[in-house]
VMD Tcl script that draws the C-alpha trace (Angstrom):
set ca {
  {-2.58 22.12 24.29}
  {-0.92 20.33 26.96}
  {-3.28 17.66 27.18}
  {-3.13 16.94 23.41}
  {0.40 16.54 23.56}
  {0.21 14.32 26.62}
  {-2.59 12.28 24.68}
  {-0.43 11.99 21.64}
  {2.83 10.98 23.54}
  {0.70 8.34 25.17}
  {-0.54 7.00 21.87}
  {2.94 7.29 20.34}
  {4.28 5.03 23.02}
  {1.52 2.67 22.81}
  {1.80 2.36 19.30}
  {5.81 1.83 19.65}
  {5.08 -1.13 22.28}
  {2.36 -2.76 20.06}
  {4.95 -2.47 17.29}
  {8.10 -4.07 19.65}
  {5.32 -6.73 20.23}
  {4.60 -7.27 16.93}
  {8.07 -7.67 15.59}
  {9.47 -9.84 18.37}
  {6.51 -12.12 17.41}
  {7.94 -11.97 13.70}
  {11.28 -12.26 14.45}
  {13.42 -15.25 14.03}
  {15.05 -15.81 17.50}
  {17.61 -18.48 16.46}
  {19.87 -18.27 19.56}
  {16.75 -18.63 21.92}
  {15.40 -21.12 19.74}
  {18.70 -23.26 19.80}
  {18.86 -23.03 23.72}
  {15.42 -23.91 24.18}
  {14.76 -26.63 21.74}
  {18.45 -28.31 23.19}
  {16.96 -27.70 26.75}
  {14.02 -29.44 25.90}
  {15.65 -32.64 24.30}
  {18.06 -32.77 27.38}
  {15.03 -32.50 29.91}
  {13.92 -35.22 31.86}
  {10.47 -35.00 29.48}
  {12.55 -36.25 26.69}
  {15.86 -38.31 27.83}
  {16.57 -40.82 30.47}
  {19.19 -40.90 32.88}
  {20.95 -43.58 30.73}
  {21.52 -41.27 28.01}
  {18.48 -42.53 26.02}
  {16.43 -39.76 24.13}
  {12.89 -40.47 23.87}
  {10.50 -40.46 20.77}
  {7.50 -40.56 23.27}
  {7.42 -41.10 27.02}
  {7.12 -44.92 26.58}
  {9.20 -45.37 23.18}
  {12.83 -45.27 22.10}
  {13.21 -45.21 18.38}
  {17.09 -44.85 17.73}
  {16.64 -43.29 14.22}
  {14.83 -40.34 15.76}
  {17.29 -40.22 18.45}
  {20.30 -39.92 16.09}
  {18.77 -36.95 14.44}
  {18.02 -35.37 17.83}
  {21.38 -36.05 18.77}
  {23.12 -34.31 15.32}
  {21.31 -31.09 16.41}
  {22.77 -31.45 19.99}
  {26.05 -31.87 18.32}
  {25.98 -27.96 17.33}
  {25.62 -26.97 21.42}
  {28.88 -27.32 23.04}
  {26.84 -27.19 26.28}
  {25.06 -30.49 25.31}
  {28.18 -32.46 24.31}
  {28.46 -34.79 27.34}
  {24.34 -35.37 26.17}
  {25.60 -36.29 22.61}
  {28.09 -38.91 24.10}
  {25.53 -40.17 26.60}
  {23.25 -40.83 23.49}
  {26.27 -42.52 21.54}
  {27.00 -44.61 24.65}
  {23.47 -45.92 24.60}
  {23.42 -46.73 21.11}
  {26.71 -48.59 21.45}
  {25.63 -50.49 24.48}
  {22.63 -51.96 22.87}
  {23.84 -52.96 19.59}
  {22.75 -56.60 18.32}
  {25.38 -59.27 18.05}
  {23.59 -60.69 16.19}
  {19.90 -59.41 15.46}
  {16.95 -61.62 14.37}
  {17.81 -60.95 10.87}
  {21.48 -62.40 11.29}
  {23.09 -58.91 11.17}
  {25.61 -57.50 13.74}
  {25.54 -54.17 15.04}
  {21.95 -53.21 14.21}
  {19.86 -51.58 17.10}
  {16.03 -52.50 18.15}
  {13.44 -49.90 19.03}
  {12.76 -50.06 22.98}
  {9.52 -49.82 24.89}
  {9.82 -47.70 28.08}
  {7.96 -48.09 31.46}
  {9.38 -46.61 34.24}
  {13.33 -47.15 34.48}
  {12.62 -50.40 32.23}
  {13.60 -50.49 28.67}
  {12.40 -53.53 26.68}
  {13.73 -54.12 23.38}
  {10.71 -54.79 20.41}
  {13.08 -57.02 18.39}
  {12.44 -55.04 15.72}
  {13.10 -51.59 13.84}
  {11.58 -49.53 11.16}
  {14.92 -49.91 9.02}
  {18.45 -51.20 9.52}
  {19.95 -48.99 6.95}
  {18.69 -45.25 8.05}
  {19.51 -46.45 11.81}
  {23.17 -47.19 11.02}
  {23.40 -44.46 8.28}
  {22.38 -41.68 11.08}
  {24.52 -42.85 13.56}
  {27.63 -42.69 11.70}
  {26.40 -39.32 10.73}
  {26.28 -38.47 14.35}
  {29.65 -39.75 14.91}
  {31.03 -37.59 11.97}
  {29.00 -34.52 13.43}
  {30.44 -35.05 16.75}
  {33.91 -35.02 15.16}
  {33.45 -32.29 13.58}
  {32.72 -30.39 16.68}
  {36.65 -30.34 17.15}
  {35.96 -30.66 20.68}
  {38.99 -32.79 22.12}
  {37.08 -35.02 24.38}
  {34.60 -35.79 21.55}
  {37.14 -36.63 19.18}
  {38.98 -38.84 21.79}
  {35.56 -40.78 22.46}
  {35.21 -41.35 18.73}
  {38.56 -42.59 18.45}
  {37.77 -45.44 20.51}
  {34.94 -46.46 18.24}
  {36.84 -47.88 15.41}
  {35.39 -51.10 15.81}
  {31.85 -50.58 16.45}
  {31.80 -47.81 13.59}
  {32.88 -50.23 11.29}
  {30.55 -52.89 12.24}
  {27.81 -50.55 11.97}
  {28.94 -49.72 8.71}
  {28.92 -53.30 7.48}
  {25.01 -52.87 8.32}
  {24.72 -50.81 5.53}
  {27.24 -52.77 3.11}
  {25.52 -56.15 3.68}
  {21.80 -54.89 2.71}
  {23.14 -53.02 -0.20}
  {21.99 -54.72 -3.35}
  {23.51 -55.36 -6.85}
  {22.23 -52.05 -8.20}
  {23.76 -49.91 -5.48}
  {20.87 -49.11 -3.38}
  {20.16 -50.82 0.32}
  {17.10 -52.57 1.71}
  {15.15 -50.89 4.38}
  {15.64 -54.29 6.43}
  {16.25 -57.44 5.43}
  {12.76 -58.77 5.98}
  {11.29 -55.85 4.27}
  {13.13 -55.25 0.77}
  {12.03 -51.92 -0.28}
  {14.71 -49.49 -1.84}
  {13.33 -46.25 -0.50}
  {14.68 -42.79 -1.86}
  {14.82 -41.28 1.86}
  {16.73 -44.36 3.34}
  {19.26 -44.41 0.33}
  {20.06 -40.80 0.39}
  {20.51 -41.11 4.29}
  {22.91 -44.14 3.43}
  {24.89 -42.06 1.03}
  {25.41 -39.52 3.63}
  {26.44 -42.38 6.17}
  {28.74 -44.37 3.99}
  {30.38 -40.99 2.90}
  {30.80 -39.92 6.49}
  {32.15 -43.02 7.52}
  {34.88 -43.03 4.77}
  {35.62 -39.16 6.44}
  {35.99 -40.71 9.93}
  {38.32 -43.65 8.62}
  {40.47 -40.80 7.03}
  {40.13 -38.16 9.78}
  {39.43 -40.08 12.96}
  {41.42 -43.35 12.28}
  {43.97 -42.44 9.87}
  {43.07 -45.39 7.65}
  {43.03 -44.72 3.84}
  {42.05 -48.34 3.04}
  {38.97 -47.81 5.26}
  {38.49 -44.72 3.43}
  {38.64 -46.13 0.42}
  {36.49 -49.07 1.22}
  {33.50 -46.80 2.27}
  {33.87 -44.58 -0.50}
  {33.64 -47.40 -3.00}
  {30.19 -48.21 -1.42}
  {28.94 -44.43 -1.10}
  {29.74 -44.22 -5.07}
  {27.90 -47.55 -5.44}
  {25.10 -45.75 -3.46}
  {25.06 -42.60 -5.43}
  {24.93 -44.58 -8.86}
  {22.06 -46.59 -7.77}
  {20.13 -43.43 -6.45}
  {20.85 -41.78 -10.13}
  {20.05 -44.51 -11.90}
  {17.47 -46.35 -10.39}
  {15.63 -43.94 -8.44}
  {15.78 -40.91 -10.87}
  {12.61 -40.76 -12.95}
  {13.96 -39.22 -16.16}
  {10.41 -38.91 -17.72}
  {8.97 -36.74 -14.86}
  {11.95 -35.10 -13.84}
  {11.93 -36.01 -10.11}
  {12.71 -39.28 -7.98}
  {10.58 -42.21 -7.40}
  {9.90 -42.54 -3.74}
  {11.28 -46.31 -3.91}
  {12.66 -48.57 -6.71}
  {9.89 -49.94 -8.74}
  {7.32 -47.07 -7.41}
  {4.72 -45.60 -9.54}
  {5.47 -42.07 -10.70}
  {5.62 -39.20 -7.99}
  {2.34 -37.60 -7.24}
  {3.25 -33.96 -5.72}
  {-0.01 -33.68 -4.47}
  {0.71 -36.18 -2.01}
  {2.39 -34.72 0.91}
  {4.03 -37.78 2.07}
  {6.28 -39.54 0.93}
  {6.06 -38.58 -2.70}
  {6.67 -34.53 -2.41}
  {8.75 -34.28 0.88}
  {11.06 -37.04 -0.34}
  {11.94 -35.07 -3.30}
  {14.27 -32.87 -1.02}
  {16.01 -35.56 0.47}
  {18.84 -35.68 -2.41}
  {19.50 -32.39 -1.32}
  {19.26 -32.65 2.42}
  {21.97 -35.73 2.35}
  {24.25 -34.34 -0.33}
  {22.98 -36.50 -3.32}
  {22.40 -33.35 -5.03}
  {24.42 -29.81 -4.67}
  {21.96 -26.93 -3.95}
  {23.14 -25.42 -7.11}
  {22.10 -28.55 -9.27}
  {19.61 -27.75 -11.74}
  {17.68 -31.03 -10.52}
  {17.55 -29.36 -6.88}
  {16.52 -26.22 -8.07}
  {13.71 -27.44 -10.11}
  {12.69 -29.89 -7.76}
  {12.57 -27.34 -4.71}
  {10.63 -24.89 -7.28}
  {8.26 -27.48 -7.90}
  {7.93 -28.42 -4.28}
  {6.97 -24.66 -3.74}
  {4.50 -24.36 -6.26}
  {2.56 -27.30 -5.04}
  {2.92 -26.75 -1.35}
  {3.18 -23.07 -1.25}
  {2.12 -22.62 2.43}
  {4.21 -25.05 3.90}
  {5.73 -22.37 6.15}
  {2.50 -21.94 7.97}
  {2.51 -25.68 8.20}
  {-0.58 -25.65 5.67}
  {-0.02 -29.31 4.59}
  {-2.27 -32.66 5.81}
  {0.05 -33.85 8.74}
  {0.00 -32.96 12.25}
  {3.70 -33.08 12.41}
  {5.88 -30.03 11.78}
  {8.21 -31.62 9.27}
  {11.29 -29.25 10.13}
  {13.44 -31.07 7.74}
  {11.61 -29.21 4.96}
  {12.74 -26.04 6.26}
  {16.27 -27.44 6.23}
  {16.22 -27.99 2.63}
  {14.87 -24.71 2.33}
  {18.13 -23.39 4.09}
  {20.27 -25.19 2.04}
  {18.58 -23.86 -0.95}
  {19.08 -20.53 0.11}
  {15.56 -19.75 0.67}
  {15.96 -17.03 3.57}
  {12.43 -16.04 3.14}
  {10.84 -19.01 3.83}
  {12.82 -20.57 6.10}
  {12.54 -17.31 8.59}
  {8.76 -17.66 8.07}
  {8.86 -21.20 8.89}
  {10.76 -20.45 12.22}
  {8.76 -17.88 13.43}
  {5.66 -20.27 12.83}
  {7.64 -22.74 15.04}
  {8.26 -20.37 17.38}
  {4.68 -19.55 17.91}
  {3.08 -22.91 18.00}
  {6.13 -24.89 19.80}
  {8.65 -22.58 21.37}
  {6.60 -20.62 23.18}
  {4.14 -23.41 24.16}
  {7.00 -25.67 25.76}
  {7.09 -28.09 22.84}
  {3.92 -29.90 22.91}
  {3.19 -32.98 20.77}
  {3.59 -34.03 18.09}
  {6.98 -32.20 18.65}
  {9.14 -34.72 19.31}
  {13.03 -35.32 19.25}
  {13.94 -35.73 15.66}
  {12.12 -32.26 14.92}
  {13.84 -30.75 17.56}
  {17.11 -31.81 16.20}
  {16.35 -30.65 12.90}
  {15.32 -27.11 14.51}
  {18.62 -26.56 16.25}
  {20.24 -27.52 12.78}
  {18.00 -24.95 10.72}
  {18.77 -22.27 13.23}
  {22.37 -22.88 13.58}
  {22.54 -22.94 9.70}
  {20.61 -19.46 9.62}
  {23.53 -18.36 11.92}
  {26.03 -19.09 9.17}
  {27.05 -22.40 10.58}
  {27.22 -24.29 7.40}
  {30.16 -26.96 8.52}
  {28.14 -30.09 7.75}
  {27.18 -29.27 4.45}
  {30.26 -28.45 2.93}
  {32.96 -30.88 3.81}
  {35.01 -32.23 1.46}
  {33.55 -35.55 1.29}
  {31.87 -35.18 -2.02}
  {28.49 -34.43 -0.71}
  {26.98 -31.87 -3.12}
  {27.90 -33.91 -5.93}
  {26.71 -32.25 -9.02}
  {24.39 -34.53 -11.48}
  {25.92 -35.00 -14.69}
}
mol new
graphics top color blue
foreach p $ca { graphics top sphere $p radius 0.5 }
foreach p [lrange $ca 0 end-1] q [lrange $ca 1 end] { graphics top cylinder $p $q radius 0.2 }
display resetview
């Protein structure tokens, strides 16, 4: 009898322990994820001593670095690294660039401590837009040092805003860059957010209502262009670029993933029927995305960002656990990179209830007529 009780007790403890291990693996660890991911971005594996945030060990792609730093702006312990990256960006502005634009930034190759410009960039519009959105995210922290620093950047931010304004066309949409005159949905959603964020910076950081109105005017043109040029009313979804063929939902990138950019960047409110319909279609075509079952080696964390905005807690938590198992527990191996890390911090932070960047009063979340 005693042996039976002892054996039963041992079995019960074993079951309890196995349940505990199982539960840990199936539980999103938001705080741990934020800490681990932020530490990875700011480690020597991902950052340089001059503030640069790396794409790979030999490349700096400022667009990706901006997205990483927006995530770091959610982590007070790493505010100095946010500022360091912003200083790197400011110190590498072109006056002018090869296209004749002022305040663009090139990609850089890295060899040891030497950083060499490629004299090119994937785009001019999204680089500018995401840096301005980073500045707004840094301002929104409320940190005194952060806000004091942003106040010193009026000229530079205005000049960077000019990159978006100068590449905006009569239909309201921006070119990817002057020698690549494609008007992408993804880029233009980011530009809408960037222009709106810059209007907020002029209002709150610089106390300049004229500057606010100036950039809000261009943001309104951008929004109108997205609605009128990129919305495909016949198919009830967005074109991936102006003049593109109808979207093929069976194509993961850019067709399907691009449909999430309007809600990610405030072009659509999560409550808008278009946002709901697009998200429902996305899930019907790619039901296993939380398990990374899509034809791309990159994890596409921003998809979970859209899911979080749509209130899809179940899929977001499933996805977070998938990333914990594949990347967090294994030290973030490639193809994990800085932009994914920035989004992962934001998603975990959002799930903790911090929704500041999605609820500001800049008109983000506009409802389509």
